[in-house]
N, C-alpha and C positions, 0 to 999 in steps of 0.2 A: 291641644287637647286641656293641659294639667299641667301647665311650665310649675314650674317649681322654684322658691328663690335659690339663687347660685351661692348664698354665704353658707346656709343650710344645707346646701347640697356637696358643697367643697367638704364643709366639716365631717356629713356621714361618709363621704368617699376616705378620706383622711381614717377617718376611727375605724374603717375596713379594712385597710391596709394595713393598720399597725395589729391588727390580731391575727393578719396570717402571719404561717412560720417562714422568719428567715429571711433577708433584707430585701425588699420589692426590686424591681425592675420594673423601667418601663421599656415598651416594645409595639415596634409598631412597623408601618408601611408607611413609608413619606415622613420617617421620624424629625425632621427638621421644622415641620409643620404644626404635627399632634402633639411633639413634646413641648413645643414652646408655648400653645395652645392651653396646654393643663400643669407645664409650670406657672404661668402665669395668673392662673385661677389658682393653684394653690397658695402663691406668694401673697398675692391680692387679699384672700378671703382666709386664709388659716395660719396665713406668716411662715410658712415654710413649707419645705419638700421631703418627702419619703425619698424619693429617687434620687436627689442629690442635685447634679448638674450632667449625667448622663443616661443614655437609656442604646437600647440595640436596634439598626434598622432592621426588618425580617429578610431586606433582601441580600444582607449582610451572610 
């Protein structure tokens, strides 16, 4: 109903992650799918990823 521009949304997401205490850790169920999706959007729209190249799968 109210779509947002992905560029602005990903910058807001990155800004939010930066104000959280500690180093962010990406945690997901089906990590390979979710991580690659969010990683691509972060790299494409913000130029980097605060998660680095790793995450934790919930099943682990």
